[in-house]
C-alpha positions in Angstrom: -24.0 17.5 23.7 -22.3 19.3 26.6 -18.6 19.0 27.0 -17.3 16.4 29.5 -14.5 18.8 30.5 -14.9 20.6 33.8 -12.6 23.4 32.5 -10.7 24.0 29.3 -7.5 22.1 28.6 -4.5 24.3 28.8 -2.3 23.9 25.7 1.1 25.0 24.3 1.3 25.0 20.5 4.7 24.7 18.9 4.9 25.4 15.2 1.7 27.4 15.3 2.0 29.0 11.8 2.7 25.7 10.0 0.1 23.3 8.5 -0.3 21.3 11.7 -0.5 24.4 13.9 -3.0 26.3 11.8 -5.3 23.2 11.6 -5.1 22.7 15.4 -6.0 26.4 15.9 -9.1 25.9 13.7 -10.3 23.1 16.0 -9.5 25.2 19.1 -11.3 28.3 17.8 -14.5 26.2 17.2 -14.3 24.7 20.7 -13.3 27.5 23.0 -15.1 25.8 25.9 -12.7 22.8 25.6 -9.3 24.4 25.0 -7.2 27.3 26.1 -3.9 28.2 24.5 -1.2 29.6 26.9 1.6 29.9 24.5 2.5 29.5 20.8 5.8 29.3 18.9 7.0 29.6 15.3 10.2 30.0 13.3 9.5 33.6 12.6 9.0 33.5 8.9 5.4 34.8 9.1 5.2 37.3 12.0 1.8 38.7 10.8 0.1 35.3 11.1 1.9 34.7 14.4 0.6 38.1 15.7 -3.0 37.3 14.5 -2.9 34.0 16.3 -1.5 35.5 19.5 -4.3 38.1 19.4 -7.1 35.7 18.6 -6.1 33.2 21.2 -5.1 35.6 23.9 -1.8 33.8 24.6 0.5 34.8 27.5 3.7 33.9 25.7 5.1 33.8 22.1 8.3 31.9 21.1 10.2 32.9 18.0 13.2 30.9 16.8 14.6 33.9 15.1 15.7 37.0 17.0 12.8 39.2 15.9 11.2 40.3 19.2 11.1 44.0 18.4 9.7 43.4 14.9 7.1 41.1 16.3 6.0 43.7 18.8 5.5 46.2 16.0 3.5 43.7 13.9 1.4 42.8 17.0 0.5 46.4 17.8 -0.3 47.1 14.1 -2.5 44.0 14.0 -4.2 44.9 17.2 -5.0 48.4 15.7 -6.5 46.8 12.6 -8.7 44.7 14.8 -9.8 47.5 17.0 -8.0 46.1 20.0 -5.4 48.9 20.6 -5.2 48.1 24.3 -4.5 44.4 23.8 -1.8 43.2 26.1 1.5 42.3 24.4 2.4 38.7 25.3 5.9 37.9 26.7 8.2 37.2 23.7 11.0 34.5 24.0 13.5 34.4 21.1 16.3 32.1 20.1 16.9 28.5 19.0 15.6 27.2 22.4 12.4 29.3 22.4 10.1 26.3 21.7 11.9 24.2 24.3 11.4 26.9 26.9 7.7 27.1 26.0 7.4 23.3 26.1 8.6 23.3 29.7 5.8 25.7 30.8 3.1 24.2 33.2 0.2 23.0 31.0 -2.0 20.1 30.3 -0.6 19.3 26.9 2.1 20.4 24.4 1.4 20.0 20.7 4.7 19.7 18.9 3.9 20.6 15.3 7.5 21.7 14.4 9.0 20.2 11.3 12.4 18.6 11.5 14.8 17.4 14.1 14.9 20.7 15.8 11.7 19.4 17.4 13.6 16.9 19.6 14.6 19.4 22.4 11.0 20.6 22.8 9.8 17.0 22.9 12.2 16.1 25.7 11.3 19.3 27.6 7.6 18.6 27.5 8.1 15.0 28.6 10.4 16.1 31.5 7.8 18.6 32.7 5.2 15.8 32.7 2.8 17.3 30.2 1.0 15.2 27.7 2.9 15.3 24.4 0.7 15.6 21.3 3.3 14.6 18.8 3.2 15.6 15.1 7.0 16.0 15.0 8.0 12.5 13.9 11.7 13.5 13.8 11.7 13.6 17.6 11.4 9.8 17.6 13.4 9.2 14.5 16.4 11.2 15.8 16.2 10.6 19.5 14.1 7.5 19.8 15.9 5.9 22.8 16.1 9.3 24.6 12.4 10.0 24.1 11.4 6.4 25.1 13.5 6.7 28.3 11.9 10.0 29.2 8.3 9.2 28.4 5.8 7.8 30.9 3.3 5.2 29.7 0.6 6.9 27.7 2.3 10.3 27.9 2.7 10.5 24.1 -0.3 10.8 21.8 0.6 10.7 18.1 -1.3 12.9 15.6 0.1 11.9 12.3 -3.0 10.4 10.6 -1.4 7.0 10.3 -0.2 6.8 13.9 -3.5 8.2 15.3 -5.2 5.5 13.3 -3.0 2.8 14.7 -3.5 4.2 18.2 -7.3 4.0 17.7 -7.3 0.5 16.2 -5.1 -0.8 19.0 -7.8 0.1 21.5 -9.8 -2.8 20.0 -7.6 -5.6 21.3 -4.9 -6.7 23.7 -1.3 -5.9 22.7 -0.4 -9.6 22.9 -3.0 -10.3 20.3 -1.6 -7.9 17.7 -0.1 -9.7 14.7 1.0 -6.8 12.5 0.5 -3.1 11.8 -0.4 -2.0 8.3 0.6 1.6 7.5 -1.2 3.1 4.4 0.5 5.4 1.9 -1.2 7.6 -0.8 1.6 6.7 -3.2 2.4 10.4 -3.7 2.4 12.2 -7.1 4.6 9.5 -8.8 2.6 6.4 -7.9 2.9 3.9 -10.8 6.1 5.3 -12.2 9.3 3.4 -12.6 12.6 4.7 -11.1 13.8 5.6 -14.6 10.6 7.6 -15.2 11.5 9.8 -12.2 15.0 10.7 -13.4 13.9 14.2 -14.6 11.4 15.0 -11.9 11.4 18.8 -11.0 10.8 20.3 -7.5 7.4 21.7 -8.8 6.3 18.2 -9.8 7.4 16.6 -6.5 5.7 19.3 -4.5 2.3 18.6 -6.1 1.0 16.1 -3.6 -2.4 14.8 -4.8 -4.0 14.8 -1.3 -2.2 16.4 1.6 -1.2 20.0 2.1 2.1 19.8 3.9 5.4 21.7 4.2 8.1 21.2 1.5 10.2 18.7 3.4 7.3 16.4 4.2 5.9 16.8 0.7 9.2 15.7 -0.9 9.4 12.9 1.6 6.0 11.8 0.5 6.9 11.9 -3.2 9.7 9.3 -2.7 8.1 7.4 0.2 10.8 8.4 2.6 8.0 9.6 4.8 6.5 6.1 5.0 9.9 4.7 6.2 10.0 7.4 8.9 6.5 6.5 9.9 7.4 2.8 10.1 10.3 3.8 12.5 7.9 5.9 14.5 5.3 3.2 14.7 7.9 0.7 15.9 9.0 3.1 18.7 5.5 4.2 19.7 3.9 0.8 19.8 6.8 -1.6 20.4 6.1 -3.7 17.3 9.1 -5.3 15.5 9.9 -4.0 12.1 9.2 -7.4 10.5 5.6 -7.0 11.7 5.0 -3.5 10.2 3.9 -3.4 6.6 3.2 -0.5 4.2 0.4 -0.7 1.5 -0.4 1.9 -1.1 -4.0 3.2 -0.8 -4.5 6.1 -3.2 -7.9 7.2 -1.8 -6.4 7.8 1.7 -9.7 7.0 3.4 -8.2 4.1 5.4 -5.4 5.8 7.5 -3.9 2.5 8.8 -4.9 -0.9 10.1 -4.1 -3.4 12.8 -4.3 -7.1 12.1 -4.9 -9.4 15.1 -3.8 -13.0 15.5 -7.3 -14.4 15.0 -7.3 -13.0 11.5 -9.4 -9.9 12.2 -8.2 -6.5 10.9 -9.4 -3.2 12.3 -9.1 -0.1 10.1 -9.6 3.5 11.0 -11.5 5.3 8.3 -12.1 9.0 7.7 -11.7 11.6 4.9 -8.2 12.9 4.6 -8.2 15.8 7.2 -5.6 16.3 9.9 -8.0 18.1 12.1 -9.7 14.8 13.2 -6.4 13.4 14.5 -5.4 16.7 16.1 -8.7 17.0 17.9 -8.4 13.5 19.2 -4.9 14.2 20.5 -5.9 17.4 22.2 -9.1 16.0 23.8 -8.3 12.3 24.4 -10.1 10.2 25.8 -12.9 12.5 24.7 -13.8 13.1 21.1 -14.6 16.6 19.7 -17.9 16.7 17.8 -17.6 17.6 14.1 -13.8 18.1 14.3 -13.7 17.3 10.6 -16.1 16.1 8.0 -17.2 12.4 8.3 -17.5 9.8 5.5 -20.5 10.1 3.3 -21.7 6.5 3.1 -24.6 7.3 0.8 -22.2 7.8 -2.1 -20.7 4.9 -4.1 -16.9 4.7 -3.8 -14.1 2.3 -4.6 -11.0 1.8 -2.6 -7.7 0.3 -3.8 -4.9 -1.3 -1.9 -1.6 -1.9 -3.8 1.8 -3.3 -3.0 4.7 -0.8 -2.7 7.2 -0.8 -5.7 10.4 -1.0 -3.6 12.6 -0.8 -6.8 11.1 2.5 -7.8 11.0 3.8 -4.2 14.1 2.5 -2.4 13.8 5.3 0.2 11.2 3.3 2.1 13.5 0.2 2.6 16.5 2.4 3.4 14.6 4.2 6.1 13.5 0.9 7.6 17.1 -0.4 7.5 18.2 2.7 9.4 15.5 2.1 12.0 16.4 -1.5 12.4 20.1 -0.6 12.8 19.0 1.7 15.7 21.4 3.8 17.7 22.3 7.0 15.8 21.7 5.6 12.4 18.1 7.0 12.1 19.5 10.4 13.0 22.0 10.1 10.2 19.3 9.1 7.8 17.1 12.0 8.8 19.8 14.7 8.8 21.2 13.6 5.5 17.8 13.4 3.9 16.8 16.9 5.1 20.0 18.3 3.5 19.5 16.4 0.3 15.9 17.6 0.1 17.1 21.2 0.5 19.7 20.6 -2.3 17.0 19.2 -4.6 14.6 22.1 -3.9 17.4 24.5 -4.7 18.1 22.8 -8.0 21.4 21.3 -7.1 20.5 17.7 -6.9 18.4 15.4 -9.1 15.3 13.8 -7.4 16.8 10.3 -7.5 20.1 11.7 -6.0 18.4 12.3 -2.7 18.3 8.6 -1.7 21.6 7.8 -3.4 23.5 10.4 -1.3 21.6 9.5 1.9 22.6 5.9 1.5 26.3 6.9 0.9 26.3 9.0 4.1 24.8 6.1 6.1 27.5 3.7 4.7 30.2 6.1 6.0 28.6 6.5 9.4 30.5 5.1 12.4 27.5 3.8 14.3 26.9 4.7 18.0 24.9 2.1 20.0 21.6 3.1 21.5 22.8 2.4 25.0 25.6 5.0 24.5 23.3 7.7 23.2 23.1 11.2 24.8 21.7 14.4 23.5 25.2 15.6 22.8 26.0 12.5 20.8 22.8 12.8 18.8 23.6 16.4 18.0 27.2 15.7 17.0 26.1 12.8 14.8 23.5 15.0 13.1 26.1 17.8 12.6 28.4 15.3 10.9 25.7 13.8 8.7 24.5 17.3 7.6 28.0 18.4 6.8 28.8 15.2 4.9 25.6 15.5 2.9 26.4 19.1 2.1 29.8 18.1 0.9 28.4 15.4 -1.4 25.7 17.8 -2.8 28.2 20.6 -3.4 26.6 22.9 -0.8 29.3 22.8 1.9 
């Protein structure tokens, strides 16, 4: 079927070399009539991949968080030579911690924020201020700066592409907002589903990084292993869809075919179902309200299958409840939770903190935090709060 677009959508991709970015590029390269990429950004840890992407997509600008412009130019020219494109035009290179924010402010149809961590907040705000559609995979933007993001965003300007929030977004199209009773966010359960808290005392980083379904970066994978990611997703769902925390549930669904559900007040529940593949949600975010044919494999309904839905063991996985408590407290508390968690995850991965110590220290940092109300929040206040939480977590993990 012919594309409904009159001309390709002009995109900026932030975090292009990460899991989200590479999957988005896969969709784009298979649908060149629908999408055009003007700029890409990355941290700078994989310049060769970044150069390959810049060449393949023909981008006009590349952003690198690290100061590696000269090195990138050398890698780009070498890659162009290998591809037989010696005369390929070198894109403009922007370096520094605000490189992604600068690219997010470029005129375009949509910005995909696939950056991991709270450093994605500034690019999120820059994209919203410019008026571009924000295709949001960086959940930390909402976690850390929820009130700032909500204040800046126009109705319908943000399209979430986490599989759970994309599923909720799609299910919510099936009814009026006033008829929604509750949101149900599904969780795979991670690699330690069914274990007690005591049975996770000796968990190693290698075990925690072995997610049974999703291929994610290390921070998101550890967050999945202790269900912190589900707490963050509940906060994000609350902010995206304006549903109170007491009307958002989490259920364990190991087969991850149902990505989330919406229950309506008449007793009906709508579920979004698809094999676990981020490309479907990414394609929808980039093309909405159109859908991209064959963005990812569909369900094979000719094969027998069994799906399970299990309650969360909150005693074994207290990080979920702690994250929800931070979200309910509002203000700068979610920023404290997120910053302290990122530092504790880093300490765990470095071998300096036991797996269960992640949540223990995050809770201690939260208890020490002098809360700042949401109505007093500024970007400067959020950054100062984050700095304090990171420093305190480093002190408590012996990494200061």
